[in-house]
Every structure is written in C-alpha cells, then in structure tokens.
KOLFIRO-178860 format. One record per atom (N, C-alpha, C): atom name; x, y, z. Coordinates in pm, 1 decimal. Atoms other than C-alpha are relative to their C-alpha. Layout:
BEGIN
  atom         x         y         z
    CA         X         Y         Z
...
This chain:
BEGIN
  atom         x         y         z
     N    -108.9     -21.1      92.1
    CA    9889.1    6458.8   17352.6
     C      53.9     142.8       7.8
     N     -44.3    -139.6     -13.1
    CA    9898.8    6838.2   17395.3
     C      91.7      18.8     120.3
     N     -83.7     -10.4    -119.2
    CA   10043.9    6794.3   17745.3
     C     141.1     -49.6     -29.5
     N    -130.6      55.7      35.5
    CA   10325.3    6574.6   17612.2
     C      74.1      93.9     -94.0
     N     -62.2     -92.7      94.5
    CA   10390.6    6817.1   17327.8
     C      58.8     119.5      73.9
     N     -46.9    -117.0     -75.6
    CA   10418.9    7112.2   17567.5
     C     121.3     -33.3      85.8
     N    -113.7      42.2     -83.7
    CA   10653.8    6916.4   17794.7
     C     125.9     -15.1     -84.2
     N    -115.3      16.7      88.2
    CA   10881.9    6830.7   17503.0
     C      54.3     135.2     -46.9
     N     -41.0    -134.7      42.5
    CA   10885.2    7191.4   17379.2
     C      72.8      70.4     114.1
     N     -62.9     -62.1    -117.9
    CA   10968.3    7309.4   17732.8
     C     138.4     -59.4      24.4
     N    -128.9      66.1     -17.6
    CA   11249.0    7052.1   17758.0
     C     102.8      53.5    -100.3
     N     -89.8     -52.5     103.6
    CA   11398.9    7176.8   17431.2
     C      40.9     143.4      33.5
     N     -29.9    -139.2     -38.3
    CA   11374.1    7539.3   17545.8
     C      95.8       5.8     118.9
     N     -84.2       0.5    -120.1
    CA   11532.0    7459.1   17882.5
     C     144.7     -37.2     -30.3
     N    -135.8      36.7      41.1
    CA   11831.4    7310.4   17700.6
     C      57.1      98.7    -100.9
     N     -48.3    -112.3      80.2
    CA   11867.6    7637.7   17510.8
     C      11.3     -29.1    -149.9
     N      10.4      22.8     144.1
    CA   11779.8    7500.0   17168.5
     C    -112.6      87.9     -54.1
     N     105.2     -82.0      60.0
    CA   11580.6    7721.3   16933.4
     C    -110.2     -89.9     -56.6
     N     115.2      75.0      50.8
    CA   11233.2    7607.2   16830.1
     C     -37.3      55.6    -137.2
     N      36.0     -40.7     136.4
    CA   11196.5    7631.5   16453.1
     C    -131.3     -66.8     -40.7
     N     121.7      62.3      52.2
    CA   10893.7    7541.2   16245.3
     C      22.7    -149.6     -22.2
     N     -32.4     140.1      24.2
    CA   11069.4    7217.6   16150.7
     C       5.8     -78.4     130.7
     N      -7.7      66.7    -130.4
    CA   11138.4    7135.4   16515.7
     C    -139.6     -26.9      54.5
     N     137.9      19.2     -45.6
    CA   10773.8    7188.1   16605.1
     C     -66.4    -113.9     -75.4
     N      58.4     106.6      80.7
    CA   10677.3    6959.8   16318.0
     C      46.0    -137.2      45.8
     N     -53.9     128.3     -46.6
    CA   10905.9    6682.3   16441.7
     C     -58.6     -37.0     135.9
     N      59.3      25.1    -131.0
    CA   10774.6    6718.7   16797.7
     C    -144.3     -47.4     -14.8
     N     139.4      38.8      22.7
    CA   10416.1    6701.1   16674.7
     C      -8.1    -141.9     -56.3
     N      -0.8     132.4      61.6
    CA   10500.0    6396.4   16463.0
     C      36.1    -107.4     102.3
     N     -38.7      94.9    -103.9
    CA   10671.3    6224.9   16757.7
     C    -116.6     -29.1      94.3
     N     115.9      17.6     -89.3
    CA   10370.3    6283.8   16984.0
     C    -107.7     -83.1     -68.4
     N      99.8      72.3      78.8
    CA   10140.9    6158.2   16710.0
     C      35.6    -148.8      -7.7
     N     -43.6     138.5      13.7
    CA   10347.5    5842.1   16665.6
     C      -6.1     -74.5     133.0
     N       6.3      63.7    -131.8
    CA   10371.7    5772.1   17039.4
     C    -143.6     -35.2      36.5
     N     141.7      21.6     -30.2
    CA    9996.4    5805.7   17071.1
     C     -56.5    -113.5     -85.1
     N      53.6     100.0      91.9
    CA    9924.5    5591.7   16765.4
     C      66.9    -135.9      16.1
     N     -77.9     122.8     -12.3
    CA   10186.5    5330.3   16856.4
     C     -73.7    -107.4      78.7
     N      75.7      96.0     -79.3
    CA    9935.9    5169.6   17091.0
     C     -85.1     -91.8     -88.4
     N      88.5      79.2      86.5
    CA    9732.8    5041.9   16793.7
     C      40.3      14.0    -146.2
     N     -49.9     -19.6     135.8
    CA    9949.8    5048.2   16486.0
     C      25.2    -130.3     -74.9
     N     -17.6     128.4      66.9
    CA    9926.4    4681.4   16382.5
     C     -40.4      11.7    -147.1
     N      28.1     -11.1     143.4
    CA    9937.3    4642.7   16003.5
     C     -50.0    -131.3     -60.5
     N      44.6     130.1      51.3
    CA    9825.5    4278.7   15974.4
     C    -131.8      11.4     -75.0
     N     130.4     -14.7      64.5
    CA    9467.0    4375.7   15894.0
     C      10.7      79.6    -129.2
     N     -18.5     -80.6     121.0
    CA    9586.5    4634.4   15642.0
     C      52.3     -86.5    -114.0
     N     -58.5      87.2     101.9
    CA    9797.3    4378.1   15455.0
     C    -100.9    -104.0     -48.4
     N     104.3      96.3      39.1
    CA    9511.2    4125.8   15458.8
     C    -103.0      66.2     -90.5
     N      96.2     -76.5      80.7
    CA    9275.3    4391.8   15322.2
     C      55.4      24.6    -140.2
     N     -61.8     -27.5     129.3
    CA    9519.9    4481.5   15043.9
     C      10.4    -127.4     -84.1
     N     -12.1     126.6      72.4
    CA    9580.1    4117.3   14950.5
     C    -135.4     -46.1     -53.2
     N     134.6      35.8      45.3
    CA    9205.2    4061.0   14929.2
     C     -36.3      80.6    -124.9
     N      24.2     -84.3     117.0
    CA    9183.1    4353.9   14685.1
     C      70.9     -58.0    -122.7
     N     -79.1      53.0     111.1
    CA    9456.1    4202.2   14471.9
     C     -57.2    -131.8     -52.7
     N      44.3     134.0      41.0
    CA    9322.2    3846.3   14469.5
     C    -140.9      -0.6     -59.4
     N     138.1      -2.4      49.9
    CA    8960.5    3945.4   14397.2
     C     -16.9      85.3    -125.2
     N       9.5     -88.2     116.1
    CA    9042.5    4180.7   14109.3
     C     -34.1     -78.7    -126.9
     N      40.5      63.1     125.7
    CA    8877.1    4093.6   13777.8
     C      64.8      68.0    -121.3
     N     -63.2     -74.0     108.9
    CA    9089.0    4334.4   13572.2
     C     104.3     -87.1     -68.5
     N    -100.4      73.3      76.1
    CA    9294.6    4175.5   13294.6
     C      77.2      96.3     -90.1
     N     -85.6     -82.3      84.4
    CA    9582.7    4324.5   13097.6
     C      59.8     -87.0    -110.3
     N     -65.1      70.9     110.5
    CA    9704.7    4215.7   12755.1
     C      66.9     101.5     -91.6
     N     -70.5     -88.3      91.8
    CA    9957.2    4370.6   12520.2
     C     -65.0      -7.5    -138.7
     N      58.8      -6.6     133.5
    CA    9813.4    4486.4   12186.2
     C      86.1      91.9     -86.4
     N     -77.2     -88.0      87.7
    CA    9965.1    4658.2   11880.8
     C     -35.2     147.3      22.8
     N      22.8    -143.8     -14.5
    CA   10005.4    5036.0   11907.8
     C    -108.4      47.4     -95.3
     N      97.1     -44.4     101.0
    CA    9798.7    5073.9   11590.8
     C    -143.2     -39.8      34.6
     N     134.8      43.5     -39.8
    CA    9503.7    4901.9   11762.2
     C     -53.1      78.2     119.8
     N      44.9     -76.8    -115.1
    CA    9481.9    5154.8   12047.2
     C    -119.1      87.5     -36.1
     N     116.7     -85.1      20.8
    CA    9146.9    5332.4   12078.5
     C      31.1     143.4      43.0
     N     -14.8    -143.6     -24.8
    CA    9164.9    5716.5   12059.3
     C     145.7      46.1       9.3
     N    -141.2     -38.8       7.7
    CA    9543.6    5715.1   12019.0
     C      45.3     -13.6    -145.0
     N     -46.0       1.6     139.3
    CA    9728.8    5782.0   11694.8
     C     152.0       4.3      -6.4
     N    -143.3      -3.9      28.1
    CA   10075.9    5737.6   11549.5
     C      21.4      91.3    -120.5
     N     -26.1     -92.8     108.7
    CA   10199.2    6028.3   11338.1
     C      84.1     -68.7    -107.4
     N     -66.3      71.7     108.6
    CA   10302.9    5893.2   10997.7
     C     136.8      57.8     -33.1
     N    -128.0     -63.3      31.9
    CA   10590.0    6142.1   10965.8
     C      98.5     -11.4     115.7
     N     -91.4      -2.0    -114.9
    CA   10736.7    6172.8   11316.5
     C       4.4    -131.9      76.9
     N       9.3     121.9     -80.0
    CA   10624.1    5840.7   11465.6
     C     -46.9      25.5     141.5
     N      47.3     -33.8    -135.1
    CA   10503.6    6027.6   11777.1
     C    -135.8     -63.9      26.7
     N     127.3      58.4     -42.1
    CA   10222.0    5860.6   11967.8
     C     -71.2     102.0      87.4
     N      73.0    -100.7     -77.2
    CA    9951.8    6093.2   12102.4
     C    -148.4     -32.2       3.0
     N     145.1      14.5     -11.3
    CA    9587.9    6106.1   12214.1
     C     -67.2      92.2    -101.0
     N      66.9     -80.0     103.2
    CA    9338.4    6236.3   11958.8
     C     -42.6     137.6      51.8
     N      35.8    -128.6     -59.4
    CA    9248.9    6519.4   12201.6
     C     118.0      96.4       3.2
     N    -119.6     -81.9     -15.5
    CA    9608.1    6643.2   12204.0
     C      40.9      17.8     145.3
     N     -28.4     -12.6    -143.9
    CA    9606.2    6609.7   12584.7
     C      64.5    -128.3      53.3
     N     -64.8     111.0     -69.6
    CA    9734.6    6354.6   12837.1
     C     150.9       4.7     -26.2
     N    -144.0       1.2      22.9
    CA   10083.9    6266.3   12711.6
     C      29.7     -44.9    -142.9
     N     -47.2      48.7     128.5
    CA   10287.1    6188.2   12400.0
     C     124.1     -86.0      21.4
     N    -128.4      69.4       6.1
    CA   10565.4    5943.9   12320.8
     C      76.6      64.5    -114.9
     N     -80.2     -70.4     100.4
    CA   10833.7    6143.1   12137.5
     C     143.9     -50.4       6.6
     N    -141.4      33.6      -1.5
    CA   11198.2    6103.4   12052.6
     C      82.9     121.3      37.6
     N     -90.2    -109.5     -33.3
    CA   11479.8    6315.5   12197.5
     C     144.1     -43.1     -26.5
     N    -142.3      24.7      16.7
    CA   11852.0    6346.6   12128.7
     C      75.5      80.2     103.2
     N     -76.4     -65.2    -106.8
    CA   12093.9    6427.2   12410.2
     C     146.3      10.1     -45.0
     N    -139.7     -21.0      36.7
    CA   12438.7    6576.5   12347.7
     C      71.8      77.3     110.7
     N     -80.8     -75.1     -96.5
    CA   12720.3    6707.6   12566.2
     C     -12.9     -45.2     143.1
     N      15.1      51.6    -136.9
    CA   12650.3    6484.3   12867.4
     C     133.9     -53.6      48.2
     N    -138.0      36.7     -31.2
    CA   13010.6    6484.3   12985.6
     C      12.7     -89.3     122.8
     N      -9.3      77.7    -124.3
    CA   12933.1    6324.2   13323.0
     C     -71.8    -134.1      -8.3
     N      72.5     125.6      15.6
    CA   12739.9    6027.0   13180.1
     C      88.0    -108.1     -63.0
     N     -74.1     112.6      55.7
    CA   12848.6    5685.4   13052.7
     C      37.5      25.4    -145.9
     N     -26.5     -45.5     136.4
    CA   12820.6    5816.5   12694.8
     C     -43.0     145.4      -8.7
     N      27.7    -143.5       5.3
    CA   12813.8    6182.4   12593.4
     C    -120.4      35.2     -86.5
     N     111.9     -29.2      89.5
    CA   12541.0    6153.8   12330.4
     C     -80.3    -126.5     -24.9
     N      86.9     112.5      33.5
    CA   12241.9    5927.6   12272.2
     C    -138.4      52.8     -37.7
     N     139.1     -34.6      29.1
    CA   11881.3    5928.0   12152.3
     C     -89.3    -106.9      59.4
     N      91.5      93.6     -64.8
    CA   11574.6    5765.1   12306.7
     C    -144.3      46.6     -14.8
     N     140.5     -41.4     -13.4
    CA   11195.2    5759.4   12316.6
     C     -23.6      47.3     142.2
     N      28.3     -51.0    -133.8
    CA   11046.3    5946.3   12612.0
     C    -145.2      46.7       6.6
     N     137.4     -45.7     -17.9
    CA   10704.7    6031.1   12754.5
     C       0.0     150.3      29.3
     N       4.5    -145.4     -14.9
    CA   10629.0    6402.8   12717.5
     C    -137.0      42.7      52.5
     N     125.3     -50.1     -57.1
    CA   10366.9    6571.3   12935.9
     C      28.8     131.9      71.3
     N     -33.8    -131.9     -53.1
    CA   10398.1    6942.7   12994.2
     C    -112.9      55.8      87.6
     N      99.4     -48.8     -94.8
    CA   10132.8    6967.6   13265.0
     C      26.7     -62.1     136.1
     N     -26.2      45.0    -136.5
    CA   10161.4    6938.9   13639.5
     C    -120.6     -75.2      54.4
     N     107.3      76.5     -61.6
    CA    9957.0    6668.0   13806.2
     C      -8.6      28.3     149.1
     N      16.1     -12.1    -145.4
    CA    9831.0    6653.1   14163.5
     C       2.6    -138.5      61.9
     N      -3.5     120.3     -82.3
    CA    9923.1    6377.5   14405.7
     C     -42.4      43.5     138.8
     N      56.1     -56.1    -122.5
    CA    9702.7    6443.0   14706.0
     C     -43.1    -102.9     102.1
     N      45.3      83.9    -111.7
    CA    9641.5    6288.5   15046.5
     C     -74.7      87.6      99.8
     N      80.7     -68.6    -101.4
    CA    9370.9    6397.3   15290.6
     C      32.4     -59.6     136.3
     N     -18.8      50.2    -136.4
    CA    9434.1    6373.5   15663.6
     C    -101.8      64.9      92.8
     N      89.8     -54.2    -102.5
    CA    9216.0    6426.9   15969.3
     C      28.1     -69.4     131.6
     N     -13.7      61.6    -132.4
    CA    9218.7    6358.0   16341.4
     C    -117.0     -94.1      25.1
     N     100.1      99.7     -38.1
    CA    9034.4    6043.0   16442.1
     C      35.1     -47.4     139.8
     N     -24.6      31.7    -141.5
    CA    9006.7    5992.5   16818.7
     C     132.3      58.9      47.0
     N    -118.1     -72.3     -46.0
    CA    9284.7    6245.4   16867.0
     C     129.2     -33.4     -71.7
     N    -120.4      41.3      72.3
    CA    9530.0    6079.9   16625.4
     C     -17.4      30.7    -148.8
     N      10.1     -34.1     142.0
    CA    9605.0    6204.2   16275.4
     C       4.6    -127.0     -85.5
     N       7.0     110.8      94.8
    CA    9506.2    5955.4   16004.1
     C       7.2      55.8    -142.5
     N     -16.2     -39.4     139.4
    CA    9581.1    5968.2   15630.9
     C     -82.2     -94.1     -88.5
     N      87.1      79.0      86.5
    CA    9342.1    5852.1   15358.7
     C      77.4     -47.1    -123.5
     N     -69.3      58.5     114.5
    CA    9504.8    5613.6   15107.6
     C     -94.6     -88.1     -80.4
     N      84.1      67.9      98.7
    CA    9366.3    5430.6   14807.2
     C      70.9    -126.6     -46.9
     N     -53.2     122.8      58.7
    CA    9422.8    5068.5   14708.3
     C     -28.4       6.9    -149.3
     N      23.9     -30.2     140.9
    CA    9463.6    5161.8   14343.2
     C      70.7     -99.9     -90.5
     N     -56.2      91.2     100.2
    CA    9518.7    4928.6   14050.1
     C      59.9      81.9    -114.0
     N     -63.5     -64.0     115.2
    CA    9765.3    5043.5   13783.8
     C      39.0    -108.6     -99.7
     N     -21.2     106.8      99.0
    CA    9799.6    4848.6   13456.6
     C     143.8     -45.2     -15.8
     N    -139.6      38.2      17.2
    CA   10179.3    4849.4   13458.6
     C      65.2     -57.4     124.0
     N     -57.5      42.8    -128.0
    CA   10224.9    4731.3   13817.2
     C       4.3    -152.5      11.9
     N     -10.3     144.3     -24.3
    CA   10354.2    4382.4   13895.2
     C     -75.3     -38.4     126.9
     N      66.8      27.6    -127.6
    CA   10180.8    4416.8   14232.6
     C    -151.4      23.1      -6.2
     N     141.4     -37.2      14.5
    CA    9837.0    4516.9   14094.0
     C     -31.8     118.7      91.5
     N      38.0    -109.7     -88.5
    CA    9689.7    4723.5   14381.8
     C     115.6      37.9      93.3
     N     -94.7     -52.0     -97.3
    CA    9918.0    4945.0   14589.3
     C     -64.4     116.4      74.4
     N      51.6    -112.3     -77.6
    CA    9857.1    5206.7   14857.0
     C      44.2     129.1     -66.6
     N     -24.3    -117.0      83.8
    CA    9828.9    5527.3   14656.4
     C     -64.6     123.2      61.9
     N      68.9    -120.9     -46.0
    CA    9734.3    5891.0   14718.9
     C    -149.3      -8.8     -30.4
     N     144.5       6.4      25.2
    CA    9358.1    5937.7   14746.3
     C     -40.0      84.6    -120.8
     N      18.3     -71.1     126.1
    CA    9387.1    6184.7   14457.5
     C     129.3     -11.8     -78.9
     N    -116.0      21.7      85.8
    CA    9620.3    6100.1   14171.4
     C     -45.6      37.0    -140.5
     N      61.8     -47.5     123.8
    CA    9534.3    6310.7   13867.3
     C      87.7     101.2     -73.0
     N     -61.7    -102.9      83.5
    CA    9679.4    6507.8   13578.6
     C    -102.9     109.7     -25.3
     N      92.7    -106.8      35.7
    CA    9527.9    6834.8   13458.4
     C    -103.1     -50.5    -100.0
     N      93.4      56.9      97.7
    CA    9373.2    6638.3   13171.6
     C    -109.0     -80.9      69.7
     N      99.9      74.1     -77.6
    CA    9201.7    6410.1   13424.9
     C     -97.8      94.8      68.2
     N      84.6     -96.3     -71.6
    CA    9074.5    6707.7   13626.4
     C     -94.0      72.3     -95.4
     N      83.6     -64.9     102.1
    CA    8943.8    6866.2   13304.5
     C     -93.2     -98.9     -68.4
     N      87.7     106.7      50.7
    CA    8770.9    6533.2   13223.8
     C       8.9     -14.1    -151.5
     N     -21.1      18.5     143.5
    CA    8923.6    6511.0   12876.6
     C     -40.5    -140.7     -42.9
     N      34.9     138.9      29.7
    CA    8861.2    6135.5   12896.1
     C    -150.1     -21.6     -12.5
     N     144.8      12.6       8.9
    CA    8485.9    6202.9   12913.2
     C     -62.1     -72.3     117.4
     N      50.5      71.3    -116.8
    CA    8453.3    6022.3   13243.7
     C     -28.8      92.2     117.2
     N      34.6     -74.8    -120.1
    CA    8392.6    6132.3   13600.5
     C     118.5      82.2      50.9
     N    -103.5     -77.7     -65.6
    CA    8583.8    6398.0   13791.1
     C      60.8     -85.6     110.8
     N     -62.4      83.2    -103.4
    CA    8838.3    6234.4   14024.1
     C     -58.6      26.3     139.0
     N      49.5     -13.0    -137.0
    CA    8717.8    6167.2   14377.1
     C      88.5      93.5      81.5
     N     -66.7     -87.4     -97.8
    CA    8809.8    6428.7   14641.2
     C      74.1     118.6     -61.9
     N     -71.1    -110.7      65.3
    CA    8939.6    6680.4   14382.4
     C     -35.7     134.4      63.1
     N      46.0    -127.6     -56.3
    CA    8735.6    6953.5   14554.3
     C      79.9      42.5     123.1
     N     -79.1     -32.8    -119.8
    CA    8958.6    6932.9   14864.1
     C     136.7      58.8     -35.2
     N    -131.6     -45.0      42.7
    CA    9264.2    7028.7   14658.3
     C      -7.1     119.0     -95.4
     N      15.9    -113.4      91.0
    CA    9122.0    7311.1   14447.3
     C      49.2     128.3      64.3
     N     -52.6    -126.9     -50.1
    CA    9281.7    7651.8   14480.7
     C    -112.8      84.3      59.1
     N      98.7     -86.0     -64.5
    CA    9093.9    7874.1   14723.2
     C    -108.4     -73.5      76.0
     N     103.5      75.1     -70.4
    CA    8888.5    7592.1   14876.2
     C       1.9      30.7     149.9
     N      11.5     -18.6    -145.3
    CA    8760.7    7637.5   15231.6
     C     -27.9    -133.5      69.4
     N      33.9     130.8     -55.3
    CA    8701.1    7265.8   15278.9
     C     119.8     -68.8      64.6
     N    -119.4      63.6     -54.3
    CA    9059.8    7188.8   15376.1
     C     108.6     103.5      24.3
     N    -116.4     -84.7     -26.8
    CA    9385.6    7337.6   15505.8
     C     124.8     -72.1     -52.3
     N    -119.1      60.7      58.0
    CA    9710.7    7276.1   15319.2
     C     108.7     -18.6     105.5
     N    -108.6      33.4     -93.0
    CA    9975.5    7100.5   15530.8
     C     133.9       4.4     -71.5
     N    -123.4       5.0      78.3
    CA   10234.8    7048.1   15258.8
     C     -36.1       5.6    -148.0
     N      23.5      -9.6     144.3
    CA   10256.1    7136.7   14888.2
     C     133.5      24.4     -69.6
     N    -131.6      -6.4      62.8
    CA   10573.8    7063.4   14692.0
     C      -9.1     -56.2    -141.9
     N      -4.8      49.9     137.3
    CA   10618.1    7034.8   14314.6
     C     131.6     -74.3     -21.7
     N    -123.5      75.1      23.2
    CA   10863.9    6763.9   14218.3
     C       4.6     -51.5    -143.6
     N     -23.2      45.4     136.6
    CA   11013.2    6639.1   13892.8
     C     -12.7    -151.3      -4.9
     N      11.4     144.8      17.6
    CA   10905.2    6292.8   13778.2
     C     125.7     -54.8     -66.9
     N    -119.6      66.2      51.5
    CA   11171.0    6040.9   13668.9
     C      38.8      56.1    -137.3
     N     -31.1     -68.8     125.0
    CA   11340.8    6255.2   13401.3
     C      75.7     -85.8    -100.8
     N     -57.3      91.5      96.9
    CA   11504.1    5953.6   13239.3
     C    -106.6     -62.3     -87.8
     N     111.9      59.6      73.7
    CA   11158.4    5840.4   13123.7
     C    -110.2     100.6     -32.1
     N     101.1    -102.9      21.1
    CA   10942.3    6155.3   13147.9
     C      67.6     130.9     -38.7
     N     -56.2    -124.8      50.2
    CA   11013.7    6478.2   12957.0
     C     -86.9     117.0      44.5
     N      67.0    -122.5     -47.0
    CA   10916.4    6807.7   13129.0
     C    -119.9     -29.4      89.0
     N     114.2      40.8     -80.9
    CA   10681.4    6622.8   13366.2
     C      21.9      28.6     148.2
     N      -4.7     -23.9    -144.0
    CA   10611.5    6742.3   13722.1
     C    -132.1     -40.9      64.1
     N     119.1      24.3     -81.4
    CA   10365.5    6652.2   13995.7
     C      10.9      82.2     127.5
     N       2.0     -71.9    -127.4
    CA   10262.2    6855.3   14298.2
     C     -48.8     -94.6     108.9
     N      33.2      87.6    -111.9
    CA   10265.7    6651.0   14618.7
     C     -67.7      83.4     109.1
     N      78.9     -83.3     -90.6
    CA    9994.4    6785.2   14849.0
     C     -62.7     -84.3     111.1
     N      73.5      57.4    -113.1
    CA    9868.3    6694.1   15195.3
     C     -91.2     108.6      54.0
     N      94.3     -96.3     -56.8
    CA    9553.7    6869.2   15315.3
     C     -67.7     -62.0     121.7
     N      67.2      46.6    -122.2
    CA    9378.5    6847.6   15651.2
     C    -143.9      49.0      -0.1
     N     140.4     -37.9     -12.5
    CA    9003.2    6846.4   15702.5
     C     -40.6     -10.0     146.7
     N      49.6       2.9    -136.8
    CA    8800.0    6892.5   16017.7
     C     -30.2    -143.1      43.2
     N      28.5     133.9     -50.5
    CA    8769.5    6586.1   16237.3
     C    -149.9     -28.0       2.6
     N     146.0      17.4       0.9
    CA    8393.2    6644.3   16227.9
     C     -55.6     -25.9    -139.4
     N      48.4      19.9     136.4
    CA    8374.4    6613.6   15849.8
     C       8.5    -147.0     -37.9
     N       4.8     139.9      42.1
    CA    8266.3    6273.8   15724.6
     C      11.9      -7.4    -152.1
     N     -20.8      18.4     143.4
    CA    8400.2    6175.6   15382.7
     C     -60.6    -133.0     -41.6
     N      59.8     122.2      52.3
    CA    8203.4    5923.6   15182.5
     C     103.3     -71.8     -87.0
     N     -99.4      76.4      75.1
    CA    8447.8    5656.1   15062.3
     C     -53.8    -139.7     -31.5
     N      31.2     139.1      28.9
    CA    8429.6    5309.7   14908.4
     C      97.5     -88.5      77.0
     N     -86.8      94.5     -69.0
    CA    8599.8    4997.0   15038.8
     C     140.8      -3.7     -59.2
     N    -133.3      -7.8      59.5
    CA    8896.9    5081.9   14816.5
     C      89.6      99.2      74.3
     N     -75.5    -101.2     -74.3
    CA    9006.4    5352.7   15064.2
     C      13.7     -41.9     145.7
     N     -26.6      38.1    -138.1
    CA    9155.3    5321.2   15409.9
     C      70.0     114.7      73.1
     N     -64.8     -99.5     -85.7
    CA    9251.5    5558.2   15694.6
     C     111.6     -68.2      78.3
     N    -115.1      59.1     -68.0
    CA    9599.3    5486.2   15831.7
     C      74.8     105.5      80.8
     N     -82.5     -89.9     -80.7
    CA    9818.3    5637.0   16103.8
     C     140.9       5.8     -60.0
     N    -137.2     -12.3      48.9
    CA   10173.7    5754.8   16037.2
     C      86.8    -120.1      38.0
     N     -78.7     120.3     -32.4
    CA   10330.1    5461.5   16231.4
     C     -34.1    -118.3     -91.2
     N      38.2     108.3      91.1
    CA   10129.9    5218.0   16017.2
     C      63.8      20.9    -137.3
     N     -55.4     -30.4     132.2
    CA   10241.4    5393.1   15698.5
     C     150.3     -22.6      -2.3
     N    -144.8      18.2      -5.1
    CA   10606.2    5392.4   15808.0
     C      36.4    -148.9      -3.2
     N     -24.9     144.5       4.7
    CA   10588.2    5015.8   15864.8
     C     -27.1     -54.5    -140.2
     N      37.9      48.3     132.9
    CA   10416.2    4960.4   15530.5
     C     101.1      42.8    -106.1
     N    -101.1     -48.3      93.8
    CA   10681.6    5167.1   15351.4
     C     119.6     -95.1      -9.6
     N    -115.3      89.5      -4.7
    CA   10937.0    4902.4   15449.4
     C     -29.2    -137.8     -60.1
     N      38.2     128.3      57.1
    CA   10749.0    4618.2   15278.0
     C      -3.1      11.4    -152.2
     N      -7.0      -2.0     145.8
    CA   10808.4    4533.4   14913.2
     C    -137.6      14.9     -64.7
     N     113.1      -9.5      93.5
    CA   10548.3    4648.5   14658.0
     C    -135.3      30.9      64.7
     N     125.9     -32.6     -67.5
    CA   10287.8    4769.8   14909.4
     C     -39.1     145.4     -22.4
     N      26.3    -143.6      12.0
    CA   10318.2    5149.9   14885.9
     C      56.9      49.5    -133.3
     N     -50.5     -41.3     131.2
    CA   10344.2    5312.9   14543.1
     C      94.3     119.8      10.1
     N    -104.6    -102.3      -0.5
    CA   10609.6    5565.9   14443.4
     C     -56.0     139.7      26.9
     N      59.3    -131.6     -23.2
    CA   10369.5    5862.7   14454.5
     C     -23.0      24.4     149.0
     N      19.8     -12.5    -145.1
    CA   10275.4    5799.0   14817.8
     C     133.4      18.7      69.8
     N    -134.2     -14.4     -56.9
    CA   10644.3    5759.8   14899.6
     C      51.4     142.3     -18.2
     N     -44.8    -136.8      27.1
    CA   10715.1    6097.6   14737.0
     C     -67.4      99.2      93.3
     N      75.2     -92.3     -86.5
    CA   10442.8    6270.1   14940.9
     C      52.7      -5.5     143.3
     N     -44.4      11.1    -139.0
    CA   10556.5    6132.7   15276.0
     C     147.5      36.3      15.4
     N    -136.5     -50.3      -5.8
    CA   10913.6    6224.7   15188.1
     C       5.6     149.1      26.1
     N       6.9    -145.2     -22.0
    CA   10799.1    6588.5   15217.6
     C     -51.0      36.6     137.6
     N      57.6     -30.9    -132.1
    CA   10642.8    6558.1   15564.1
     C     106.1      -3.5     108.4
C-alpha cells in the first residue's frame, strides 16, 4: 500500500498540483479502500446485526412521567429533571424575531443539556488495512433497535458515573493526555438544535497500535471503510452519531 501511495503522490506532484494535508488524507483513504475492496462484503455484517435485533430480550413500554424512577417534575415550572441535577432536562423556551422562519414567534418544549458528550471510534490496522470498531447498540427510541454506533457514546454525566453504574467501555482511549491512542480527528458539533438546547457532542476518531489487542464482546465489530460506506447507504443500519463522525473524515 505504501508503494501505491508514493506513486499517487508522485503523479500529483508531476502534474504540478500542491500536496496539502487534505490531499494526503484522500490519497491515504483511496489506497486504504483499494486494498480493502478485495474483501469488503457486508452480507455477514448485516446477518450479524439482524441476529442482534431478533434475539434481543429488551422491551419498551410507555409509562406516565410521574412514574419515572429518579426523575422529577417541578410543580411550578413543569420542568422534568433527574434528581442528581445532571444528564438533561426538559424545559420550555420561547422564540421571537425569527424573520426567516415560517412563523416569527413560537414556544416549545426542548431537551436542555449544557455538557459536551463524546462520540468516539477506535481504529487500528489489521493485516495492513485500517479497521474501525463499531457497536451494535440498542437505543430505546429507535424503530430499528440495534444500529451500528460509535464504540464510545457518552455524556459527561455518563463518564462521571452519575447513574451509579459502570464507566463506559473504552473511555480510557479518549481521555485527555492518554498515551494509549493517537487522535485522528476531533470535531465538536451541535446536536439537532430544533430538539436539543445548548447541546454539543465531540466526534473523535483515535488510532491504536496494530499490536494492541482490545477485549470486546460480541456486540462489537471491526469494519473497513469500504464496508462502512456501503452500510451507510442502507436504511436504519448506521446511527446518526456514526454518520456524524465519518462526515469529518
């Protein structure tokens, strides 16, 4: 792959085009895809994901807000919040002066969370080809049940274990100052501001040594970029967070 990369860079130079960081990235990605294209079938991936969905024992049922455990409704404001004061709140907002919208003023409920979450994917070279670690994650609001999600998907409240549970898997690879990984991409983006108030997430891709073995469960899978690009074109397979991350690469 290095030989092909060097030949492409030389071809670009010979045609008097400048080599920017972005150009190098595209060349590297092209070489990676050409190499991986020999074995990028996604049939097994889709079968694996469908098995996760069909074997799930999780059930979801709607219950009254007042019956929620560890959540409260403020008797004066009507705001819904966690008893810890963390995670998120449901509040009301009023918008005025929106001259470019269908109506200039309206009010609505909105989810407020003034903390930045981390959406993280780990990558590594496997047999000379870069692979990305994704998670078949179940979300209670999804019509598709399990979708291919970042291997780390956590808010600051999750990382601080406000819920009293375990620290999210692989969080140590995304901690500031860690020597266990190298940051490939790190971009903070605004979540859907029509439904989330002041909410951002940082989309991060880190690379680990090809010699490092990560202990994973059967809920995780290593995929090449060509496989991911094919999966992105299929309905309800890849979640919006994973899409956001790969939009930055």
